[in-house]
C-alpha positions in Angstrom: 3.7 -14.2 26.6 4.1 -12.4 23.3 5.5 -8.9 23.0 3.8 -6.4 20.7 6.2 -4.3 18.6 5.1 -0.7 18.2 6.1 1.6 15.3 6.0 5.3 14.8 3.2 6.0 12.3 5.3 8.7 10.6 8.8 7.2 10.1 8.0 3.5 11.0 10.9 3.3 13.4 10.4 0.8 16.2 9.3 2.7 19.4 8.5 1.8 23.0 4.8 1.0 23.4 4.5 3.7 26.1 6.4 6.4 24.2 4.7 9.7 23.6 7.3 11.1 21.1 9.2 9.2 18.5 12.9 9.2 19.5 13.8 9.0 15.8 11.7 11.7 14.0 10.3 13.4 17.2 6.7 13.1 16.0 4.0 13.3 18.7 2.6 9.8 19.0 -0.4 10.8 21.1 -1.9 13.1 18.5 -2.4 11.9 14.9 -5.0 14.1 13.2 -4.5 12.6 9.7 -7.5 11.2 7.8 -7.9 7.5 7.7 -6.9 7.3 4.0 -3.8 9.3 4.8 -2.9 6.8 7.5 -3.4 3.9 5.2 -1.2 5.5 2.5 1.5 6.0 5.1 1.1 2.3 6.1 2.1 1.3 2.6 5.7 2.1 3.8 5.4 0.0 7.0 8.4 -2.4 7.4 6.0 -5.4 7.8 4.8 -6.7 4.3 1.6 -8.0 5.8 0.7 -4.5 7.0 1.5 -3.1 3.6 -0.8 -5.7 2.0 -3.6 -4.9 4.4 -3.3 -1.2 3.7 -3.3 -1.8 0.0 -6.4 -4.0 0.3 -8.3 -1.5 2.4 -7.3 1.4 0.1 -8.8 -0.7 -2.8 -12.0 -1.2 -0.9 -12.3 2.5 -0.1 -11.6 3.5 -3.8 -10.0 6.8 -2.9 -8.0 8.1 -5.9 -5.6 9.9 -3.6 -4.0 6.5 -3.0 -3.1 5.8 -6.6 0.3 7.6 -6.7 1.5 5.9 -3.6 0.2 2.5 -4.8 2.0 2.9 -8.1 5.2 3.9 -6.3 5.0 0.9 -4.1 4.4 -1.4 -7.1 7.6 -0.3 -8.7 9.6 -0.3 -5.4 8.8 -3.8 -4.1 10.0 -7.2 -5.3 7.3 -9.1 -3.2 4.9 -10.7 -5.7 2.1 -11.0 -3.1 2.3 -7.4 -2.2 2.5 -6.4 -5.9 -0.6 -8.5 -6.6 -2.5 -6.8 -3.8 -1.4 -3.4 -5.1 -2.6 -4.1 -8.6 -5.9 -5.4 -7.3 -6.3 -2.2 -5.4 -5.3 -0.1 -8.4 -8.0 -2.0 -10.4 -10.6 -1.3 -7.8 -9.7 2.4 -7.7 -9.2 3.0 -11.4 -8.2 6.2 -13.2 -5.7 7.0 -15.9 -2.5 6.6 -13.7 -3.8 3.2 -12.4 -4.6 2.0 -15.8 -1.1 2.9 -17.2 0.5 1.0 -14.3 -1.7 -2.0 -14.8 -1.0 -2.1 -18.5 2.8 -2.0 -17.8 2.6 -4.7 -15.3 0.4 -7.0 -17.3 2.8 -6.9 -20.2 6.0 -7.2 -18.2 8.1 -10.4 -18.5 10.0 -9.6 -15.3 6.9 -9.7 -13.1 5.6 -12.9 -11.5 2.8 -14.7 -13.2 0.7 -14.0 -10.1 1.2 -10.3 -10.6 0.6 -10.3 -14.3 -2.6 -12.3 -13.9 -3.9 -9.9 -11.2 -3.1 -7.0 -13.4 -5.0 -8.5 -16.3 -8.0 -9.2 -14.1 -7.9 -5.7 -12.7 -7.8 -4.3 -16.3 -10.8 -6.4 -17.3 -12.8 -5.2 -14.3 -11.9 -1.6 -15.2 -13.2 -2.1 -18.8 -16.5 -3.6 -17.6 -17.3 -0.7 -15.2 
């Protein structure tokens, strides 16, 4: 039998699945009135890298420009090349001046993984054709 780990959607501390209030940040866990995009932006800070990648992917699909600052911040904060690649793909799907600056920096960076640089170049090419 597997055990599901629950996290507070505000501070990402591990919480009991039946908790109604986070014991760490004291947020009410039963009422979350944030918009879907806001929840996805918050999920970019989740401790599980796969959750972060899924959030970045969905944000890219939604194309909401409110996600760009958080995606750019995550891109600079993480060393995970797979997460970075997902973030640059999302930035390319969303577009905008801030996304384009970040993509240019990443595509020209020698310290980034080849996976990330290639994803950034592809994202930039998609932006130029739209």
